[in-house]
C-alpha positions as CSV (number, residue, x, y, z in Angstrom):
1,X,0.0,0.0,0.0
2,X,1.2,3.7,-0.8
3,X,-0.1,6.7,0.9
4,X,0.5,10.0,-0.8
5,X,-0.2,13.3,0.9
6,X,-2.4,11.6,3.4
7,X,-4.1,9.3,0.8
8,X,-3.2,5.6,0.5
9,X,-2.5,4.1,-2.9
10,X,-1.7,0.5,-4.0
11,X,1.5,0.3,-5.9
12,X,2.6,-3.3,-6.1
13,X,6.2,-2.3,-6.2
14,X,8.8,-5.0,-5.9
15,X,6.8,-8.3,-5.8
16,X,8.3,-11.6,-5.3
17,X,11.2,-11.0,-7.5
18,X,13.9,-13.7,-7.6
19,X,17.4,-12.7,-6.6
20,X,19.5,-12.0,-9.5
21,X,23.2,-11.8,-10.0
22,X,24.6,-8.7,-8.5
23,X,21.4,-8.0,-6.7
24,X,21.6,-6.5,-3.3
25,X,18.9,-8.9,-2.0
26,X,20.6,-11.4,0.4
27,X,17.8,-14.0,0.4
28,X,15.3,-14.8,-2.3
29,X,12.8,-15.1,0.5
30,X,13.1,-11.3,1.3
31,X,10.7,-8.7,-0.1
32,X,10.6,-4.8,0.5
33,X,7.3,-3.1,0.3
34,X,6.6,0.7,0.3
35,X,3.9,1.2,2.8
36,X,3.1,4.9,2.7
37,X,4.4,7.9,0.8
38,X,4.2,11.4,2.2
39,X,5.0,14.3,-0.2
40,X,4.0,18.0,-0.4
41,X,1.8,19.2,-3.3
42,X,3.7,22.6,-3.5
43,X,7.2,23.7,-2.7
44,X,9.1,27.0,-3.2
45,X,12.0,26.9,-5.7
46,X,14.5,27.6,-2.9
47,X,13.2,24.6,-0.9
48,X,14.1,20.9,-1.5
49,X,11.4,18.4,-2.4
50,X,11.2,15.8,0.4
51,X,9.4,12.6,-0.1
52,X,9.0,10.3,3.0
53,X,8.6,6.5,2.5
54,X,7.6,3.7,5.0
55,X,9.4,0.5,3.9
56,X,8.8,-2.9,5.3
57,X,10.6,-6.2,4.7
58,X,7.7,-8.6,4.3
59,X,10.0,-11.5,3.5
60,X,11.6,-14.1,5.8
61,X,15.2,-13.0,5.3
62,X,17.3,-9.9,5.4
63,X,17.2,-7.8,2.3
64,X,19.2,-4.9,1.0
65,X,17.8,-2.7,-2.0
66,X,18.1,0.8,-3.5
67,X,15.1,3.0,-3.0
68,X,15.0,5.8,-5.7
69,X,13.1,9.1,-6.3
70,X,12.5,10.1,-9.9
71,X,11.2,13.3,-11.3
72,X,9.8,14.3,-14.6
73,X,8.8,17.9,-15.5
74,X,5.3,17.8,-17.0
75,X,5.5,18.2,-20.7
76,X,9.1,16.9,-20.8
77,X,9.4,14.1,-23.3
78,X,12.6,12.7,-21.7
79,X,12.6,9.8,-19.2
80,X,12.3,10.4,-15.6
81,X,15.5,11.5,-13.9
82,X,16.6,9.9,-10.6
83,X,17.2,12.9,-8.3
84,X,17.6,11.0,-5.0
85,X,18.4,7.4,-3.8
86,X,19.3,5.5,-0.7
87,X,20.4,1.9,0.1
88,X,18.0,0.2,2.5
89,X,18.8,-3.0,4.5
90,X,16.0,-4.6,6.5
91,X,15.8,-7.8,8.4
92,X,12.7,-10.0,8.0
93,X,9.5,-8.2,9.0
94,X,11.5,-5.0,9.8
95,X,10.2,-1.6,8.8
96,X,11.9,1.8,8.4
97,X,11.2,5.4,7.2
98,X,13.2,6.6,4.4
99,X,13.3,10.4,3.2
100,X,14.4,10.9,-0.4
101,X,15.4,14.5,-1.2
102,X,15.4,16.3,-4.6
103,X,17.6,19.4,-4.1
104,X,16.9,22.9,-5.3
105,X,19.3,22.4,-8.2
106,X,17.0,19.8,-9.7
107,X,13.8,21.7,-9.6
108,X,12.6,25.1,-10.9
109,X,9.1,26.6,-11.1
110,X,6.6,24.4,-12.8
111,X,4.5,21.2,-12.5
112,X,6.3,17.9,-11.9
113,X,5.5,14.1,-11.7
114,X,7.5,12.2,-9.2
115,X,7.8,8.4,-8.7
116,X,9.6,6.1,-6.2
117,X,11.1,2.7,-7.1
118,X,12.7,-0.2,-5.1
119,X,15.5,-1.8,-6.8
120,X,17.6,-0.3,-9.5
121,X,16.0,-2.3,-12.3
122,X,12.4,-1.9,-11.1
123,X,10.2,0.3,-13.4
124,X,9.2,3.6,-11.8
125,X,5.8,3.9,-10.5
126,X,4.0,7.2,-10.7
127,X,3.0,8.3,-7.3
128,X,1.9,11.9,-7.6
129,X,2.4,15.5,-8.7
130,X,4.2,18.4,-7.1
131,X,4.1,22.0,-8.1
132,X,7.2,24.1,-7.7
133,X,5.9,27.6,-7.0
134,X,7.0,30.7,-9.0
135,X,9.0,33.1,-6.6
136,X,7.9,36.7,-6.1
137,X,8.5,38.4,-9.3
138,X,7.6,42.0,-9.8
139,X,6.4,43.8,-13.0
140,X,6.4,47.6,-13.1
141,X,4.1,49.5,-15.5
142,X,4.2,53.3,-16.0
143,X,0.5,54.4,-15.7
144,X,1.1,58.2,-15.8
145,X,-1.9,59.5,-17.7
146,X,-0.6,62.9,-18.7
147,X,3.1,63.7,-18.7
148,X,2.5,67.2,-20.2
149,X,1.9,70.0,-17.6
150,X,1.8,73.8,-17.6
151,X,4.5,75.2,-15.4
152,X,3.2,76.3,-12.0
153,X,0.6,73.4,-11.8
154,X,1.2,70.0,-10.3
155,X,1.6,66.8,-12.3
156,X,1.2,63.2,-11.1
157,X,3.6,60.4,-12.0
158,X,2.1,57.0,-11.2
159,X,3.1,53.3,-11.7
160,X,1.5,50.0,-11.1
161,X,3.6,47.3,-9.3
162,X,2.4,43.7,-9.7
163,X,3.6,40.5,-8.0
164,X,3.4,38.0,-10.8
165,X,4.9,35.3,-8.5
166,X,2.9,32.6,-6.5
167,X,3.5,34.0,-3.0
168,X,4.1,37.2,-1.1
169,X,7.1,39.4,-1.6
170,X,8.3,42.8,-0.7
171,X,9.6,45.6,-3.1
172,X,10.7,49.2,-2.7
173,X,9.6,51.6,-5.5
174,X,11.3,55.0,-6.0
175,X,10.1,57.8,-8.3
176,X,12.5,60.6,-9.3
177,X,12.7,63.5,-11.8
178,X,16.0,64.6,-13.3
179,X,15.3,68.2,-12.5
180,X,18.8,69.5,-13.4
181,X,18.7,67.3,-16.6
182,X,22.2,65.8,-16.1
183,X,21.1,62.2,-16.6
184,X,21.5,61.3,-12.9
185,X,19.0,60.8,-10.1
186,X,20.6,61.7,-6.8
187,X,18.6,61.5,-3.5
188,X,17.5,65.1,-3.7
189,X,15.6,64.4,-6.9
190,X,13.6,61.5,-5.4
191,X,10.0,62.6,-5.1
192,X,8.5,59.4,-3.6
193,X,9.7,56.2,-2.1
194,X,7.5,53.4,-0.7
195,X,7.9,49.8,0.3
196,X,5.1,47.4,-0.7
197,X,4.3,43.9,0.5
198,X,2.2,42.1,-2.2
199,X,0.8,38.7,-2.2
200,X,1.1,36.6,-5.4
201,X,-0.9,38.1,-8.2
202,X,-1.6,41.3,-6.1
203,X,-1.1,44.9,-7.6
204,X,-0.8,48.3,-6.1
205,X,-0.4,51.8,-7.6
206,X,2.3,54.2,-6.5
207,X,2.1,57.9,-7.3
208,X,4.3,61.0,-6.9
209,X,3.4,64.7,-7.2
210,X,5.7,66.9,-9.3
211,X,5.6,70.6,-8.3
212,X,6.6,72.4,-11.5
213,X,6.9,76.0,-10.2
214,X,10.7,75.9,-10.1
215,X,11.1,73.9,-13.4
216,X,11.9,75.9,-16.5
217,X,9.8,75.0,-19.5
218,X,11.2,72.0,-21.4
219,X,11.5,68.2,-21.2
220,X,12.6,66.2,-18.1
221,X,13.3,62.5,-17.8
222,X,11.8,60.7,-14.9
223,X,12.5,57.3,-13.4
224,X,10.3,54.7,-11.7
225,X,12.5,52.0,-10.2
226,X,12.6,48.9,-8.0
227,X,15.6,46.7,-7.1
228,X,15.6,44.9,-10.4
229,X,13.2,46.8,-12.6
230,X,13.3,50.4,-14.0
231,X,11.0,52.2,-16.4
232,X,11.6,55.7,-17.7
233,X,9.4,58.4,-19.1
234,X,9.4,62.1,-20.2
235,X,7.7,64.9,-18.4
236,X,7.1,68.0,-20.6
237,X,6.7,71.3,-18.7
238,X,5.0,74.0,-20.8
239,X,5.3,77.7,-20.6
240,X,2.0,79.0,-19.4
241,X,0.2,81.6,-21.4
242,X,2.4,84.7,-21.4
243,X,1.1,87.5,-23.3
244,X,3.7,90.2,-24.1
245,X,3.7,93.5,-25.9
246,X,6.0,93.1,-28.9
247,X,5.5,96.4,-30.5
248,X,3.5,99.6,-30.0
249,X,2.5,102.4,-32.4
250,X,4.8,105.4,-32.6
251,X,3.8,108.8,-31.3
252,X,0.2,109.5,-32.1
253,X,-0.6,113.1,-33.0
254,X,-4.2,114.3,-33.0
255,X,-6.1,117.6,-32.8
256,X,-7.9,118.2,-29.4
257,X,-11.3,116.5,-29.6
258,X,-10.3,113.8,-32.0
259,X,-9.9,110.3,-30.8
260,X,-6.3,109.1,-30.6
261,X,-5.9,105.6,-31.8
262,X,-3.2,103.8,-29.7
263,X,-2.3,100.3,-30.9
264,X,0.1,97.6,-30.0
265,X,1.0,94.2,-31.2
266,X,0.7,91.5,-28.5
267,X,1.8,87.8,-28.7
268,X,1.3,84.7,-26.5
269,X,4.8,83.3,-26.1
270,X,3.5,80.5,-23.9
271,X,2.8,76.8,-25.0
272,X,-1.0,76.9,-24.2
273,X,-3.9,79.1,-24.9
274,X,-4.5,82.1,-22.6
275,X,-6.7,85.1,-21.9
276,X,-5.4,88.4,-20.4
277,X,-6.5,92.0,-20.0
278,X,-4.8,94.6,-22.2
279,X,-4.8,97.9,-20.4
280,X,-4.0,101.4,-21.7
281,X,-3.6,104.0,-18.9
282,X,-1.9,107.3,-18.2
283,X,-1.0,108.6,-14.8
284,X,-0.9,112.2,-16.0
285,X,-4.5,112.1,-17.2
286,X,-5.7,109.6,-14.6
287,X,-7.6,107.5,-17.3
288,X,-7.7,103.8,-17.9
289,X,-9.0,101.7,-20.8
290,X,-9.2,97.9,-20.6
291,X,-9.9,95.1,-23.1
292,X,-9.9,91.4,-22.7
293,X,-8.0,89.4,-25.3
294,X,-7.7,85.7,-25.9
295,X,-4.7,84.2,-27.8
296,X,-3.7,80.7,-28.8
297,X,-0.1,79.4,-28.2
298,X,2.4,81.6,-30.2
299,X,-0.5,83.7,-31.7
300,X,-0.1,87.3,-32.4
301,X,-2.8,90.0,-32.5
302,X,-3.0,93.8,-32.9
303,X,-5.0,95.6,-30.2
304,X,-6.3,99.2,-30.8
305,X,-7.7,101.5,-28.2
306,X,-9.3,104.9,-28.9
307,X,-8.3,107.7,-26.4
308,X,-10.8,110.5,-25.9
309,X,-8.9,113.8,-26.2
310,X,-11.8,116.1,-25.6
311,X,-10.7,117.1,-22.1
312,X,-7.0,117.1,-22.8
313,X,-5.2,120.3,-23.2
314,X,-2.3,120.9,-25.6
315,X,0.7,118.7,-24.9
316,X,2.2,115.2,-25.0
317,X,0.8,112.4,-22.7
318,X,2.6,109.1,-22.2
319,X,0.2,106.2,-22.2
320,X,1.3,102.6,-21.0
321,X,-0.1,99.8,-23.0
322,X,0.4,96.6,-21.1
323,X,-0.6,93.1,-20.1
324,X,-0.1,91.2,-16.8
325,X,3.5,90.3,-17.9
326,X,4.6,93.2,-20.1
327,X,4.0,96.8,-21.1
328,X,5.0,99.4,-23.7
329,X,4.8,103.2,-23.9
330,X,3.0,105.2,-26.5
331,X,3.2,109.0,-26.5
332,X,0.1,110.9,-27.5
333,X,0.5,114.5,-28.6
334,X,-2.6,116.6,-28.6
335,X,-2.5,119.6,-30.8
336,X,-4.6,122.7,-30.2
337,X,-4.7,126.4,-30.3
338,X,-3.2,128.3,-27.3
339,X,-4.4,131.9,-27.3
340,X,-2.2,133.9,-25.0
341,X,-3.4,137.3,-23.8
342,X,-0.9,140.1,-23.0
343,X,-0.2,143.8,-23.0
344,X,-3.6,144.7,-21.5
345,X,-4.6,148.4,-21.9
346,X,-7.5,150.2,-20.2
347,X,-8.4,153.1,-18.0
348,X,-7.2,153.3,-14.4
349,X,-10.1,155.7,-13.7
350,X,-13.5,155.4,-15.4
351,X,-15.8,158.4,-15.3
352,X,-19.4,157.2,-15.7
353,X,-21.0,157.9,-19.1
354,X,-17.6,157.9,-20.7
355,X,-16.7,155.3,-23.3
356,X,-14.0,152.9,-22.0
357,X,-11.6,151.4,-24.4
358,X,-10.0,148.1,-23.5
359,X,-7.5,146.3,-25.6
360,X,-5.0,143.4,-25.4
361,X,-2.6,141.5,-27.6
362,X,-3.7,138.0,-28.4
363,X,-1.2,135.5,-29.8
364,X,-1.8,131.9,-31.0
365,X,1.1,130.0,-29.4
366,X,-0.5,126.6,-30.2
367,X,0.2,124.1,-33.0
368,X,-2.7,124.7,-35.3
369,X,-5.0,127.3,-36.9
370,X,-8.0,127.9,-34.7
371,X,-10.8,130.3,-33.7
372,X,-11.5,131.3,-30.1
373,X,-13.9,133.7,-28.3
374,X,-12.1,136.6,-26.7
375,X,-14.2,138.2,-23.9
376,X,-14.0,141.4,-21.8
377,X,-15.0,140.7,-18.2
378,X,-15.5,142.8,-15.1
379,X,-16.0,141.8,-11.4
380,X,-19.4,143.3,-10.8
381,X,-20.1,141.2,-7.7
382,X,-16.9,142.0,-5.8
383,X,-15.4,138.5,-5.6
384,X,-12.3,139.4,-7.6
385,X,-13.4,137.0,-10.3
386,X,-14.5,139.0,-13.4
387,X,-17.6,137.8,-15.0
388,X,-18.5,137.7,-18.8
389,X,-21.4,139.8,-19.8
390,X,-21.6,139.4,-23.5
391,X,-18.8,141.7,-24.6
392,X,-16.8,139.3,-26.8
393,X,-15.4,138.7,-30.3
394,X,-14.4,135.6,-32.2
395,X,-10.9,135.7,-33.8
396,X,-9.1,133.3,-36.0
397,X,-5.3,133.0,-35.8
398,X,-2.7,130.8,-37.3
399,X,0.2,129.4,-35.2
400,X,2.4,132.3,-33.9
401,X,0.1,134.9,-35.4
402,X,-1.0,137.8,-33.2
403,X,-3.7,140.5,-33.2
404,X,-4.8,143.3,-30.9
405,X,-8.4,142.8,-29.8
406,X,-10.2,146.1,-28.8
407,X,-13.5,146.7,-26.9
408,X,-15.3,150.0,-26.5
409,X,-17.7,150.0,-23.6
410,X,-20.0,152.7,-22.2
411,X,-20.9,152.2,-18.5
412,X,-24.0,153.8,-16.8
413,X,-25.3,154.3,-13.3
414,X,-28.8,153.1,-14.0
415,X,-30.0,149.7,-14.9
416,X,-30.7,149.2,-18.7
417,X,-32.3,146.4,-20.5
418,X,-30.1,147.3,-23.5
419,X,-26.9,146.8,-21.7
420,X,-25.9,143.5,-20.1
421,X,-23.7,144.6,-17.3
422,X,-24.9,145.6,-13.8
423,X,-24.8,149.3,-13.2
424,X,-21.4,150.2,-11.8
425,X,-21.0,151.7,-8.3
426,X,-18.4,154.2,-7.4
427,X,-15.6,151.8,-6.3
428,X,-12.6,149.9,-7.7
429,X,-13.3,147.0,-10.0
430,X,-11.1,144.2,-11.4
431,X,-11.4,143.7,-15.1
432,X,-9.6,141.8,-17.8
433,X,-9.6,140.3,-21.3
434,X,-9.8,136.5,-21.5
435,X,-9.4,133.8,-23.9
436,X,-10.1,130.1,-23.4
437,X,-6.5,129.6,-22.3
438,X,-5.3,132.9,-20.8
439,X,-6.1,136.2,-19.3
440,X,-4.8,139.6,-18.4
441,X,-6.4,141.6,-15.6
442,X,-6.0,144.8,-13.7
443,X,-8.1,147.2,-11.8
444,X,-9.9,150.6,-12.4
445,X,-11.6,153.1,-10.2
446,X,-15.2,154.1,-11.1
447,X,-15.9,157.9,-10.4
448,X,-18.9,160.1,-11.0
449,X,-18.8,162.4,-14.0
450,X,-18.7,165.6,-11.9
451,X,-15.2,164.9,-10.5
452,X,-13.9,165.1,-14.0
453,X,-14.2,168.9,-13.9
454,X,-13.0,171.4,-11.4
455,X,-15.2,174.3,-9.9
456,X,-14.4,176.6,-12.9
457,X,-16.0,174.1,-15.2
458,X,-12.7,173.2,-16.9
459,X,-11.5,169.7,-17.3
460,X,-9.6,168.2,-14.4
461,X,-7.5,166.3,-16.7
462,X,-8.7,162.9,-15.6
463,X,-7.2,163.3,-12.2
464,X,-9.0,162.8,-8.8
465,X,-9.7,165.7,-6.5
466,X,-6.2,165.1,-5.0
467,X,-3.3,166.4,-7.0
468,X,-0.2,164.3,-7.4
469,X,2.1,164.8,-4.3
470,X,-0.7,166.2,-2.2
471,X,-2.0,164.5,0.9
472,X,-5.6,163.2,0.6
473,X,-7.9,163.3,3.6
474,X,-9.6,160.1,4.8
475,X,-12.9,161.2,3.2
476,X,-11.2,162.0,-0.1
477,X,-9.6,158.6,-0.2
478,X,-12.9,156.7,0.5
479,X,-14.8,159.0,-1.9
480,X,-12.2,158.3,-4.6
481,X,-12.0,154.6,-4.0
482,X,-15.6,153.7,-2.9
483,X,-17.8,156.7,-3.5
484,X,-18.5,156.8,0.2
485,X,-17.4,159.0,3.2
486,X,-15.0,157.6,5.7
487,X,-17.6,157.2,8.3
488,X,-19.7,155.1,5.9
489,X,-17.3,152.3,5.3
490,X,-16.7,149.2,7.5
491,X,-14.3,149.2,10.4
492,X,-11.9,146.8,8.5
493,X,-12.0,149.1,5.5
494,X,-11.3,152.1,7.7
495,X,-8.3,150.4,9.2
496,X,-6.8,149.7,5.6
497,X,-7.7,153.3,4.4
498,X,-5.9,154.6,7.4
499,X,-2.7,152.7,6.3
500,X,-3.0,154.3,2.9
501,X,-3.5,157.8,4.5
502,X,-0.4,157.4,6.7
503,X,1.7,156.3,3.8
504,X,1.1,159.3,1.6
505,X,2.2,160.9,-0.7
506,X,1.3,158.5,-3.5
507,X,3.9,157.6,-6.1
508,X,4.1,159.6,-9.2
509,X,1.2,159.1,-11.7
510,X,-1.1,157.4,-9.1
511,X,-4.3,158.9,-7.7
512,X,-6.2,157.8,-4.5
513,X,-8.6,155.7,-6.5
514,X,-5.8,153.7,-8.0
515,X,-4.0,153.0,-4.8
516,X,-4.9,149.5,-3.5
517,X,-5.0,148.2,0.1
518,X,-2.9,145.1,1.1
519,X,-6.1,143.1,1.1
520,X,-7.0,144.1,-2.4
521,X,-3.5,143.3,-3.7
522,X,-3.6,139.9,-1.9
523,X,-7.0,139.0,-3.3
524,X,-6.6,140.4,-6.8
525,X,-3.0,139.5,-7.6
526,X,-2.3,136.4,-5.3
527,X,-5.6,134.7,-4.9
528,X,-6.0,135.2,-1.1
529,X,-9.3,133.7,0.1
530,X,-10.9,136.8,1.7
531,X,-14.0,138.6,0.7
532,X,-14.1,142.5,0.6
533,X,-15.0,143.9,4.0
534,X,-14.0,140.8,6.0
535,X,-11.3,140.9,8.6
536,X,-8.1,140.6,6.7
537,X,-5.3,138.7,8.5
538,X,-2.1,139.7,6.6
539,X,0.2,137.6,8.9
540,X,-2.0,134.6,8.0
541,X,-0.6,134.7,4.4
542,X,2.4,132.5,3.3
543,X,5.6,134.3,4.2
544,X,6.7,134.6,0.5
545,X,3.2,136.1,-0.4
546,X,3.4,138.5,2.5
547,X,6.7,139.9,1.2
548,X,5.3,140.1,-2.4
549,X,2.2,141.9,-1.2
550,X,4.2,144.3,1.0
551,X,6.5,145.1,-1.9
552,X,3.6,145.9,-4.2
553,X,2.0,148.0,-1.5
554,X,5.1,149.9,-0.8
555,X,5.6,150.7,-4.6
556,X,2.4,152.8,-4.5
557,X,4.0,155.5,-2.4
558,X,6.8,158.1,-2.9
559,X,8.8,156.9,0.2
560,X,9.5,153.3,1.2
561,X,10.1,154.4,4.9
562,X,7.5,154.1,7.6
563,X,5.8,150.8,8.2
564,X,7.5,149.0,5.3
565,X,8.0,145.3,6.2
566,X,11.6,144.2,5.8
567,X,12.3,140.7,4.6
568,X,14.4,138.1,6.4
569,X,17.4,138.7,4.2
570,X,17.1,142.5,4.8
571,X,16.9,142.1,8.6
572,X,19.8,139.6,8.5
573,X,22.1,141.9,6.5
574,X,21.1,145.0,8.7
575,X,21.8,143.1,11.9
576,X,24.6,140.6,11.1
577,X,25.9,141.8,7.7
578,X,25.2,138.5,5.9
579,X,22.3,136.7,4.2
580,X,19.7,134.8,6.2
581,X,20.8,131.4,4.8
582,X,24.3,132.0,6.2
583,X,23.1,132.4,9.8
584,X,23.2,129.8,12.5
585,X,19.8,128.3,13.4
586,X,19.6,130.4,16.6
587,X,20.2,133.6,14.8
588,X,17.7,132.7,12.1
589,X,15.1,132.2,14.9
590,X,16.0,135.8,16.2
591,X,15.4,137.2,12.7
592,X,12.1,135.5,12.3
593,X,11.0,137.0,15.7
594,X,12.1,140.4,14.7
595,X,10.2,140.0,11.4
596,X,7.0,139.2,13.1
597,X,7.5,142.1,15.5
598,X,7.0,144.5,12.5
599,X,3.3,143.5,12.5
600,X,2.7,144.4,16.1
C-alpha cells in the first residue's frame, strides 16, 4: 500500500522477484514493500522536495535494495530523472522510514510528476504530482496619464507594481525626476519612495506629485525603479500663457477733440492658450482703458484703443499699453490752439457815461489754426473773479500769429435792459480780457462824472480831487475809491484806508482811486481767500506771499520808509551783515522773531 499526501495508494512495487546476479537482495525469500508515501503538493523553488517513505521487509530473510526518487517535469518528453536514492537493508519483518530529497538544483518553477522505485532495475511507479511555485517576481508598469503639464501646476507620475509570483514578496519603489537634466537621479531628486508587500498576483499603484513651479519649460526625464526593474518616461513642462507686448505704435498726433488711436502688437509666447487684460492707462490724465484678449499658443494679435482727447489740453501724454506680464509706452501728442493774452490796456479811472476802451494783444502759441472767443470781463459782484457779460469777439489765428483785440464799452449808473452789465458803483473793479487759455487783468476806479471837472468848469485832466504829491484826507480817499465817506465804510476798510492815509504821498502818476490796500493786492494778484469787508489777517498769508504783497503795497508811495516790512534777508544783513541762509539756526530764529514784531 502507498499513502501520498495523506491518501493511500496501492503500488505493487517489488513483488516476489527472484534474486539475480549482482542484486543487493541477500535472500530470495526477502521482499521490500513501500507502505506509505508522504509528499507536499507545492514547494518553493528555494526549498528541497522531500518525499517520505515507509518501507517494510515482508519476507523471511534480510534484504538490501536501493530506493530511488525520480522526477519528470510535465511536458518533458525525456525519461524520468533519478534525483535522490538510498540503500535500505532490512531484516525480515523489519520496517523503516526513508526520506528521499530532490535538491533545489534539480527543480525550478513548474509542474512535476514524481515516482519512487525499489531496486535499480524496477520500473518507476507514478506516485503523484508536485508544483514548484513561482517566486515573487515584480512587474512595473508606468501608468502616468498625462506627462505634459503647464508650469506652475502639479503633475502626477504613477506606476502599477504587480507581484506575478505565486507567493508574497516585498519591493521598494522609487520615483524621481531629473530636475537638473544631467542624466542622474541623486537623492534630492527623489519625489517618492514606498515599500510594498504584495501577495502573489496582487497589484498596487504608486504615485508622486511633481511641483513644476521651479522647473523651466522643457522636457525632463523621470525614473520609476525597483531593485531589479526600472522604467523611464518624459515629463514635458509647458510655458504658461504669457502675453507680451512686442510692438507699439509710434507717437500718435491728433487735434484736441479727435480720438487718438493707440495700438500695440501682442503675442502669446506660452505653450498653451490664454486670456489676459490689455490695459491702456496714463498717470498724467488719470484715465484707464481695458480690453480682454484671448490668444492661442504663439498667436499674435493687434489691439487698438481709442483715447478720448476732448478734455486734454495741448501737450504730450505718455500712455502705457500693457498686459499682466509686459508693457510698452506710447506718447500721444494733442495739438490745439493756445491763445495767450498780454499787453492789456484800459483806463485806471473810469468816469461814468464815458466810453471805456480796453485792448489786449492775443497770440496763438499753439500748433494749429484755430478760432476762439475773446471776452471782456468785469468783477461786478466784488469776488475778484471778473464775469463775462456778452462783450466778446471771435478771432481766428494761425500758429504764432498775433492781433490786438479792442473793446469799446459805455458804462452807466442806471439799470438798462439794452446793456448786459450791472450798473457800476463808485468803487474799484477788477477787469480783464480773457481767452479760453489765458487772461490779463488789472483794476480801475469808477468815479462820478462831476469829479472830472473842477469848480471853474474846466476839465480836471482825468485826475482825482487830490493832485499828485498832495496828501488826501480820509474822506477824499474813500470818496475816490468807494464813492462813500470815511464814516460810511466798515471798520476793516477804515483800518486799511488809514494805512494808505499814513503812507502818503502817492507815487508819481497814481491817484487815490488807484491805490490798493494790502487786502485788495492779496485778493486780486495772489488769490487770497478773503472777501471784501471781511477781517483781513495779513500775517496769515504764506511768508513769501506776505513779502510780495508788501513790496507791491510799498511801490504805490513816494517813500519806502515808515511801516515797510523788511524781509528776512534785509533784517539779517542789517543786523549781522550777511544773508539769512548763512546764519546759525539760533540767529535765524531771532530774525524770524524780529520780522514778526513788525506786524505788532
